[in-house]
C-alpha positions in Angstrom: -9.7 21.0 0.2 -7.8 20.2 3.4 -5.1 22.3 4.9 -3.0 20.3 7.4 0.4 19.6 8.7 1.8 23.0 9.5 5.5 22.5 10.3 9.1 23.6 10.1 11.4 22.0 7.7 15.1 21.8 8.9 13.9 24.2 11.6 13.7 27.3 9.5 11.4 26.7 6.5 7.7 27.1 7.4 5.5 24.8 5.4 2.0 23.3 5.2 0.2 20.7 3.1 -2.9 21.4 1.0 -4.8 18.3 -0.2 -7.4 17.9 -3.0 -7.4 21.5 -4.2 -9.1 22.4 -7.5 -6.7 25.3 -8.0 -3.8 27.2 -6.4 -4.8 29.1 -3.3 -4.1 32.7 -2.5 -0.4 33.2 -1.4 0.1 32.6 2.3 3.0 34.8 3.4 3.2 33.0 6.7 4.4 30.0 4.8 7.7 29.7 2.9 6.5 26.8 0.9 3.2 25.0 0.4 3.0 21.3 -0.6 0.1 20.6 -2.9 -1.0 17.0 -2.9 -3.7 15.4 -5.1 -4.3 18.8 -6.8 -6.5 18.9 -9.9 -4.4 21.7 -11.4 -1.0 20.9 -12.9 2.1 23.0 -12.0 5.6 22.1 -13.1 7.7 20.5 -11.8 5.2 18.0 -10.5 4.6 14.3 -9.9 1.6 12.8 -11.6 -0.7 10.6 -9.4 -3.2 8.4 -11.2 -6.4 7.3 -9.5 -9.9 5.9 -10.2 -13.1 7.7 -9.6 -16.5 6.0 -9.1 -19.6 8.1 -9.9 -22.0 8.1 -7.0 -24.6 10.2 -8.7 -25.9 7.0 -10.4 -28.8 5.2 -8.9 -28.0 2.2 -6.7 -29.0 -0.2 -9.5 -26.9 1.7 -12.1 -24.0 1.7 -9.7 -24.1 -2.1 -9.1 -24.6 -2.8 -12.8 -21.5 -0.7 -13.6 -19.3 -3.2 -11.7 -17.6 -6.1 -13.4 -19.5 -9.4 -13.5 -17.3 -11.1 -10.9 -17.4 -8.1 -8.6 -21.2 -8.1 -8.6 -21.3 -11.9 -8.1 -18.9 -11.8 -5.1 -20.8 -8.9 -3.5 -24.2 -10.7 -3.8 -22.6 -13.9 -2.4 -21.1 -12.4 0.7 -24.2 -10.2 1.3 -26.1 -13.4 2.2 -23.9 -13.8 5.3 -25.9 -12.7 8.4 -22.8 -12.9 10.6 -21.0 -10.1 8.7 -21.3 -6.6 10.2 -20.2 -3.4 8.5 -19.6 -0.6 11.1 -19.4 3.1 10.3 -17.6 5.3 12.7 -18.4 8.9 11.6 -16.7 10.7 14.5 -13.7 8.5 15.4 -12.4 9.1 18.9 -8.8 9.0 20.0 -9.3 5.4 21.1 -10.8 4.5 17.6 -7.8 6.0 15.9 -5.3 4.2 18.2 -7.1 1.0 17.5 -7.1 1.6 13.8 -3.3 2.5 13.8 -2.4 -0.6 15.9 -4.3 -2.9 13.4 -2.8 -1.2 10.4 0.8 -1.2 11.7 0.6 -4.9 12.3 -0.3 -5.3 8.6 2.4 -2.8 7.6 5.0 -4.7 9.4 4.1 -8.0 7.7 3.8 -6.2 4.3 7.0 -4.2 4.9 5.3 -0.8 4.0 5.0 2.5 5.8 3.2 2.7 9.1 -0.1 4.3 9.6 -0.1 8.1 9.0 -1.5 8.8 12.5 -0.7 12.5 12.6 -2.6 13.1 9.3 -5.6 11.0 10.4 -5.8 12.8 13.7 -5.8 16.2 12.0 -8.5 15.2 9.6 -10.6 13.7 12.4 -10.3 17.0 14.2 -11.8 18.7 11.1 -14.6 16.1 11.3 -13.8 14.9 7.8 -12.7 11.3 8.6 -14.8 8.2 8.7 -13.5 4.7 9.7 -15.3 1.7 8.3 -14.8 -1.8 9.8 -15.9 -5.2 8.7 -16.5 -7.6 11.6 -17.2 -11.3 11.5 -16.7 -14.0 14.1 -16.1 -11.1 16.6 -13.0 -10.3 14.7 -12.0 -7.2 12.6 -11.4 -8.6 9.2 -11.0 -5.3 7.4 -10.9 -1.6 8.2 -10.3 1.5 6.1 -10.1 5.3 6.8 -12.0 7.5 4.4 -11.3 11.3 4.0 -14.3 13.5 3.0 -13.5 16.4 0.8 -16.7 18.4 0.0 -18.4 16.2 -2.6 -15.7 13.5 -2.9 -14.6 10.8 -0.5 -11.1 9.3 -0.7 -10.1 5.8 0.4 -7.0 7.1 2.2 -5.6 4.0 3.9 -6.5 0.7 5.4 -6.1 -3.1 5.2 -7.7 -6.5 5.5 -6.8 -9.4 7.7 -5.5 -11.6 4.8 -2.0 -11.6 6.2 -3.2 -12.5 9.7 -5.5 -15.4 9.0 -4.0 -17.1 5.9 -3.9 -20.4 7.9 -7.6 -20.2 8.9 -9.6 -22.2 6.3 -12.9 -20.6 7.4 -11.9 -17.0 7.2 -9.2 -16.7 4.6 -11.4 -17.5 1.5 -13.9 -14.8 2.6 -11.5 -11.8 2.9 -11.6 -10.7 -0.7 -15.4 -10.9 -0.7 -15.7 -9.0 2.5 -13.4 -6.3 1.1 -15.5 -5.9 -2.0 -18.7 -5.8 0.0 -17.3 -3.3 2.4 -16.3 -0.9 -0.4 -19.7 -1.3 -2.0 -21.4 -0.5 1.4 -19.1 2.5 1.8 -20.2 3.8 -1.6 -23.8 3.5 -0.6 -23.1 5.1 2.7 -21.4 8.1 1.3 -23.9 8.3 -1.6 -26.7 8.7 1.0 -24.8 11.7 2.4 -24.7 13.4 -1.0 -21.1 12.6 -1.8 -20.7 12.5 -5.6 -17.3 10.8 -6.2 -15.7 7.8 -4.6 -11.9 8.0 -5.1 -9.9 4.8 -4.8 -6.7 6.9 -4.2 -4.3 5.2 -6.5 -4.0 3.3 -9.8 -0.8 1.9 -11.4 -0.5 3.3 -14.9 2.1 2.8 -17.6 2.0 4.6 -20.9 -1.4 6.0 -20.1 -3.0 2.6 -19.5 -3.8 0.9 -16.2 -1.5 -2.1 -15.5 -3.5 -5.3 -15.4 -3.5 -7.5 -12.3 -2.6 -6.8 -8.7 -4.5 -4.0 -6.8 -5.6 -2.5 -10.2 -7.6 -5.6 -10.9 -9.5 -5.2 -7.7 -10.3 -1.5 -8.2 -11.1 -1.8 -11.9 -13.7 -4.4 -11.1 -15.8 -1.5 -9.8 -15.7 0.2 -13.2 -15.2 4.0 -12.9 -13.1 6.5 -14.7 -9.4 7.1 -14.5 -8.2 10.5 -13.4 -4.9 12.3 -12.9 -3.9 14.5 -9.9 -0.7 16.3 -9.2 1.8 16.7 -6.4 4.0 19.8 -6.4 5.6 22.5 -4.2 4.9 26.3 -4.4 7.4 28.7 -2.8 6.1 32.1 -1.5 9.1 33.7 0.0 12.8 34.1 -0.8 13.6 31.3 1.7 11.0 29.2 0.0 12.4 29.8 -3.5 15.9 28.9 -2.3 14.6 25.8 -0.6 12.9 24.6 -3.8 15.9 25.5 -5.9 18.2 23.4 -3.7 15.7 20.5 -3.6 15.4 20.4 -7.4 19.2 20.7 -7.7 19.7 17.8 -5.3 17.1 15.7 -7.2 18.8 16.3 -10.5 22.2 15.3 -9.0 20.7 12.1 -7.6 19.1 11.3 -10.9 22.4 11.8 -12.6 21.3 14.7 -14.8 
């Protein structure tokens, strides 16, 4: 469980975020509201979040054999490259985090997605629960991801590859997907060696209870694993907190036309 992001909402509502809890925590009267994210316990109203867990308690042979045939083939193919280096940064410094954010934000701009969550990553790094993994080839960073450690689980929190930077490079571009697969496999082995039991891909697109084929799902499902559901919700602890949640739910209903 991670407790981060203590803040004031609209200047008067004290709040904090709790990530990856197995159950509701004891009431914190210093907070008006607590935002639970990726919680195993369901509390209405909530938002469901689907993800994919990989069991790291398997042997290395069992783990590799649990992958899809193409995933295994690509991993074995790129593993033969002697010029590929996977770097593990277990205690990222401020410079490491700034370098990660700059690389990610370049990708985010091209992809038109949210920028790097630097504040969150800095807080998790301060708790010594953040690991950055980089794939380097031709003296270039071709992929890097930030992993959050939560007790016996590790979460692929955010990251990117260089596929949008080097699509015109005929030598590098065909290798990006293979490098990404190999890096995730090496990450699994790395965290397995540190007694982590679950590798969480942090997201799976699901419709009607089934994973949607293609896209990012196709990449993740190539590693096998088991689908899981987590929940996002807000718990009020004070009168101000209850009023804030009531107004927020009322606004959401209005915007939804209900």
